[in-house]
C-alpha positions in Angstrom: 8.9 22.5 15.8 9.6 19.5 13.8 7.2 17.3 15.9 4.5 19.9 15.5 4.8 19.8 11.7 4.8 16.0 11.7 2.1 15.3 14.1 -0.1 18.5 13.8 -3.3 16.7 13.6 -2.8 15.1 17.0 -2.2 18.4 18.5 -5.7 19.3 17.6 -7.0 16.7 20.1 -6.0 18.7 23.1 -8.1 21.6 21.9 -11.1 19.3 21.8 -10.5 18.7 25.6 -9.5 15.1 25.5 -6.8 13.9 27.9 -4.8 10.8 28.8 -6.8 10.6 32.2 -10.1 10.5 30.3 -8.9 7.9 27.9 -8.0 5.6 30.6 -11.4 5.7 32.2 -13.2 4.7 29.0 -13.2 1.4 27.1 -10.5 1.3 24.3 -11.3 1.9 20.7 -10.3 -1.5 19.0 -8.9 -1.4 15.5 -8.0 -4.5 13.7 -4.5 -4.6 11.9 -4.1 -7.6 9.5 -1.0 -8.5 7.4 1.0 -11.6 6.3 3.7 -11.3 9.1 5.0 -14.8 8.3 3.5 -15.1 4.9 5.6 -16.8 2.2 7.0 -14.1 0.1 5.0 -11.3 1.8 6.5 -11.0 5.1 8.0 -7.5 4.4 4.6 -6.1 3.7 2.8 -7.8 6.7 5.6 -6.7 9.1 5.4 -3.1 7.7 1.7 -2.9 8.0 1.9 -3.9 11.7 4.8 -1.6 12.2 3.3 1.4 10.6 0.0 0.9 12.7 2.2 0.8 15.9 3.6 4.3 15.0 0.2 5.6 14.7 -1.1 4.1 17.9 2.0 5.5 19.8 1.2 9.0 18.5 -2.6 9.0 19.1 -2.4 7.5 22.6 0.2 9.9 23.7 -2.2 12.8 22.9 -5.2 11.2 24.6 -6.6 8.6 22.2 -9.7 9.2 19.9 -12.9 10.7 21.3 -11.3 10.6 24.7 -10.7 6.8 24.4 -7.3 5.0 24.1 -6.8 3.1 20.9 -6.0 -0.6 21.0 -4.6 -2.5 18.0 -5.8 -6.1 17.5 -2.8 -7.4 15.4 -3.1 -10.6 13.5 -1.1 -12.6 10.9 -3.0 -13.8 7.8 0.0 -15.8 6.6 -0.8 -14.8 3.1 -3.6 -17.5 3.1 -7.2 -16.6 2.2 -8.8 -19.0 4.6 -6.8 -17.6 7.5 -7.7 -14.0 6.5 -11.3 -14.9 6.4 -11.1 -16.6 9.8 -9.4 -13.5 11.3 -11.9 -11.2 9.9 -14.7 -13.2 11.5 -12.7 -13.3 14.8 -12.3 -9.5 14.7 -16.0 -8.9 14.0 -17.6 -11.5 16.3 -15.1 -11.8 19.2 -12.8 -8.6 19.2 -15.6 -6.2 18.3 -13.3 -3.9 16.3 -14.8 -0.7 15.1 -12.7 -0.7 11.9 -9.6 -2.5 10.4 -6.7 -1.8 8.2 -4.2 -3.9 6.3 -4.1 -6.9 3.9 -1.2 -7.1 1.5 -2.4 -9.8 -0.8 -5.3 -9.4 -3.2 -6.2 -13.1 -2.9 -6.6 -12.7 0.9 -8.1 -9.3 0.8 -11.0 -10.1 -1.5 -12.8 -12.9 0.5 -11.8 -11.3 3.9 -13.3 -7.9 2.9 -16.6 -9.5 2.5 -16.7 -10.2 6.2 -16.2 -6.7 7.1 -18.5 -5.4 4.5 -21.4 -7.6 5.7 -20.8 -6.6 9.2 -20.8 -3.0 8.3 -17.3 -2.3 9.7 -15.0 -0.1 7.7 -12.0 -1.7 6.3 -9.1 0.3 4.7 -6.9 -1.9 2.6 -3.3 -0.7 2.9 -1.4 -3.1 0.8 -3.4 -5.1 -1.7 -3.7 -3.6 -5.1 -6.2 -5.7 -7.1 -8.1 -3.1 -9.3 -11.6 -4.7 -8.5 -11.1 -4.7 -4.7 -13.1 -1.6 -3.7 -15.5 -1.9 -6.6 -16.8 -5.3 -5.6 -18.9 -3.8 -2.8 -20.4 -0.7 -4.5 -24.1 -0.1 -4.9 -26.3 -1.6 -6.2 -24.6 -4.8 -5.0 -24.7 -3.4 -1.5 -26.6 -0.4 0.0 -23.2 1.1 1.2 -19.6 0.2 0.5 -17.4 -0.3 3.6 -14.2 -1.2 1.8 -11.7 1.7 1.1 -8.1 1.7 0.1 -4.9 3.8 0.6 -2.6 1.7 -1.6 -2.2 2.4 -5.3 -4.7 0.3 -7.4 -3.5 -1.9 -10.3 -5.6 0.2 -12.4 -3.2 3.0 -12.0 0.3 1.5 -11.5 0.6 0.2 -15.0 -0.1 3.6 -16.4 2.7 5.1 -14.3 5.0 2.3 -15.3 4.3 2.6 -19.0 4.5 6.3 -18.8 8.0 5.7 -17.9 9.0 2.8 -20.2 7.2 4.1 -23.2 6.8 7.8 -23.1 9.9 8.8 -21.3 12.4 6.0 -22.2 10.9 5.4 -25.7 10.8 1.5 -25.3 7.8 -0.1 -26.8 8.9 -3.8 -27.0 7.9 -5.0 -23.7 7.9 -8.6 -22.2 5.4 -9.2 -19.3 6.2 -11.8 -16.7 3.8 -12.4 -14.0 2.9 -14.9 -11.3 -0.1 -17.1 -11.3 -1.6 -15.6 -8.1 -4.7 -13.4 -8.0 -2.4 -10.5 -7.8 -0.3 -11.5 -10.6 -3.4 -12.3 -12.9 -5.2 -9.1 -12.1 -2.0 -7.1 -12.7 -1.7 -8.8 -16.1 -5.1 -7.8 -17.0 -4.4 -4.1 -16.1 -1.2 -4.1 -17.9 -2.8 -5.6 -21.1 -5.6 -3.1 -20.9 -3.2 -0.2 -20.7 -1.1 -1.4 -23.7 -4.3 -1.9 -25.6 -5.3 1.7 -24.9 -2.0 2.7 -26.4 -2.6 0.4 -29.4 0.3 -1.9 -28.4 0.8 -5.5 -27.5 3.5 -7.1 -25.4 6.0 -9.0 -27.4 5.8 -11.8 -24.8 3.6 -12.7 -21.9 5.0 -15.4 -19.6 3.6 -16.8 -16.3 5.2 -18.7 -13.5 4.2 -20.1 -10.1 4.8 -18.2 -6.9 8.1 -19.5 -5.5 9.6 -20.8 -8.7 13.3 -20.7 -8.7 14.1 -21.0 -12.4 12.7 -18.5 -14.9 15.2 -19.3 -17.6 12.8 -20.6 -20.1 10.4 -17.7 -19.8 13.4 -15.1 -20.0 14.9 -16.9 -23.1 11.5 -16.8 -24.8 11.3 -12.9 -23.9 14.8 -12.5 -25.4 13.8 -14.4 -28.6 10.8 -12.2 -28.9 12.9 -9.0 -29.2 12.0 -7.6 -25.8 13.8 -4.3 -24.9 12.5 -4.2 -21.4 11.0 -6.7 -18.8 7.8 -5.8 -16.9 7.1 -8.0 -13.8 3.9 -8.4 -11.9 4.8 -10.5 -8.9 5.9 -10.4 -5.3 9.4 -9.1 -4.3 11.1 -12.5 -3.9 10.0 -13.8 -7.3 10.9 -10.5 -8.9 14.4 -11.0 -7.4 14.6 -14.4 -9.0 13.8 -13.1 -12.4 16.4 -10.3 -12.0 19.1 -12.8 -10.8 18.1 -15.3 -13.7 18.4 -12.5 -16.3 21.7 -11.5 -15.0 22.9 -15.0 -15.2 21.7 -15.2 -18.8 23.5 -11.8 -19.4 20.1 -10.5 -20.5 20.7 -6.9 -19.4 17.4 -5.2 -20.0 15.5 -2.6 -18.1 13.5 -4.2 -15.3 10.2 -2.6 -14.1 7.3 -3.4 -11.9 4.9 -2.3 -9.3 5.5 -1.4 -5.8 6.6 -4.9 -4.5 9.9 -4.2 -6.1 10.4 -1.4 -3.6 10.5 -3.8 -0.7 13.7 -4.7 1.1 13.1 -8.3 0.3 13.5 -7.7 -3.4 16.7 -5.6 -2.9 18.4 -8.0 -0.5 17.6 -11.1 -2.5 18.3 -9.6 -6.0 21.5 -8.0 -4.9 23.5 -6.3 -7.5 20.9 -7.7 -10.0 18.5 -5.1 -8.6 20.5 -2.1 -9.4 18.7 0.2 -11.9 15.3 -1.6 -11.5 12.3 0.8 -11.4 9.1 0.5 -9.5 6.0 2.5 -8.9 5.6 3.8 -5.4 3.5 6.2 -3.4 6.3 6.8 -0.8 10.0 6.9 -0.7 12.2 7.4 2.4 13.6 10.7 1.3 16.0 12.3 3.8 15.3 15.7 2.3 11.7 15.6 3.4 11.0 16.4 7.0 7.7 14.2 7.1 9.5 11.2 5.5 12.5 11.3 7.7 10.4 11.7 10.9 8.1 8.8 10.1 11.2 6.6 9.3 12.8 7.5 12.6 9.7 6.8 14.5 9.1 3.6 12.7 12.6 2.4 13.6 12.5 3.5 17.1 9.1 2.1 18.0 9.7 -1.2 16.1 13.3 -1.6 17.3 14.5 -2.3 13.8 17.2 -0.8 11.5 15.1 -0.3 8.5 11.5 -0.5 7.2 11.0 -3.8 5.3 8.3 -2.0 3.0 8.4 1.7 3.5 5.3 1.9 1.2 3.1 -0.5 3.1 4.1 1.2 6.4 3.3 4.6 5.3 0.0 3.7 3.7 -1.1 1.9 6.8 -0.3 4.9 8.9 -2.2 7.2 6.7 -5.3 4.9 6.6 -5.4 5.0 10.5 -5.1 8.8 10.4 -8.1 8.9 8.0 -10.1 6.7 10.3 -9.3 8.9 13.1 -10.4 12.0 11.2 -13.7 10.1 10.4 -14.4 9.3 14.0 -13.9 12.9 15.1 -16.2 14.1 12.2 -18.8 11.5 13.1 -18.4 12.0 16.8 -18.8 8.2 16.9 -17.0 4.9 16.7 -19.9 3.2 15.2 -19.2 1.5 11.8 -22.1 3.1 9.7 -21.3 6.6 11.0 -17.5 6.1 10.3 -18.3 4.8 6.8 -20.4 7.8 6.1 -17.8 10.2 7.3 -15.0 8.6 5.3 -17.0 9.2 2.2 -17.4 12.9 3.0 -14.4 14.1 4.9 -14.5 17.7 5.4 -11.0 18.7 6.7 -7.6 18.5 5.2 -5.2 16.0 6.9 -2.1 17.6 8.3 -0.1 14.7 9.7 -0.2 12.0 7.1 2.8 10.7 5.4 2.0 9.6 1.7 -0.1 12.7 1.0 -2.1 15.6 2.4 -5.6 14.3 1.8 -8.8 16.3 1.2 -11.9 14.4 0.2 -9.9 11.2 -0.4 -13.1 9.2 -0.8 -16.6 9.8 -2.1 -19.7 7.5 -2.4 -18.6 6.4 -5.7 -14.8 6.4 -5.3 -13.1 4.5 -2.4 -9.5 5.0 -3.7 -7.6 7.5 -1.7 -4.5 7.3 -4.2 -4.8 9.1 -7.5 -2.6 8.9 -10.6 -0.7 12.1 -9.7 0.4 10.6 -6.3 2.4 7.7 -7.8 5.9 8.1 -8.9 8.8 5.9 -10.1 11.5 4.8 -7.8 14.8 3.4 -8.8 17.1 1.0 -7.0 20.5 2.6 -6.5 23.2 1.2 -4.3 20.6 -0.8 -2.3 18.1 2.0 -1.7 14.9 3.2 -3.4 15.4 6.6 -4.7 13.4 8.9 -7.1 14.0 7.8 -10.6 13.8 11.4 -11.8 15.4 14.5 -10.4 12.2 16.7 -10.7 10.4 14.2 -8.4 12.9 14.9 -5.7 11.8 18.4 -5.3 8.1 17.7 -5.9 8.4 15.0 -3.3 9.0 17.7 -0.7 5.4 19.0 -1.5 2.6 16.7 -0.4 0.6 15.5 -3.6 -3.1 15.9 -3.1 -5.7 14.0 -4.9 -7.3 16.1 -7.6 -11.0 16.3 -7.0 -13.7 17.3 -9.6 
């Protein structure tokens, strides 16, 4: 019964008459999976993107593949480097002949790499990178059709959720913003400042640092002198851990908040006790009370032979992206890029076996963001785990949040 509820969409394949034997006789459907498996500061995201994809392919191939064809993952490590990401994208298009791709954890890597898939008319669903401009860069009239979609929470949305928590719920309006100087950190800074301006507020301090810096003392002291009552970070997990540990050393015990990178095991492990109480905006929490969440976590650990998911958010968002691709291929009855793209923009059926959400019309010709504001919640680090920051979100987490459509 549990397996039927978790993987109900796959069960529908049997009704369509596809079998493992038929899949073995036809050429496989190749889907690219790209992430920074060995990228500095980004390994948790890359490993989880690959791991989440492996859970999907195990499920789908067990039930006969897609359109009677076995699914084959083409896994690549972009090392969190833009030039490598672009080279991999070209390889997948020209040599591997993938029908679609998922992944990319870093905005700076995703932006130039996405252009390769866009120009080849091969759908890409970004499952980690959150730069607000990512899906908008390829919208008409710049291109006749946009082939870049996303199942991760845009940085246009995460600051809203974070500041709703800090300002509206915790009544803190003196906020210091610390960000790294990567494309991710800079785009995040812009989004935070825009949301504060919408609220007619300004940060009491804005401080930057280089990715990998080990001493944030000067930035934190300036934040303290500015009268900050909370520290908001826009950076990768390891650097967020450095900020947390430096703040603890200075006995600067202010609330720490930030986007989804702080939900990764890297942040929790590196920050240690300094991570306790930190809050992060997430689309997915490993919640033992939720059957879907629990089943996905167990499957991930078994298939990838690990004890925990390094980045549960990245893994879940990747799994869901592949489910949406499969649904689009069935609707289009095709594995051709333009037909998949058209189907993604006009999906007609609800998903029943996704993890982050139950999607219905997640995309449209003018909106390629599957994640809406109501699908993001605040998590909190407690005893080395990410849990819901608010009790009411625990019960609502048992009910799949669906994107509200006009």
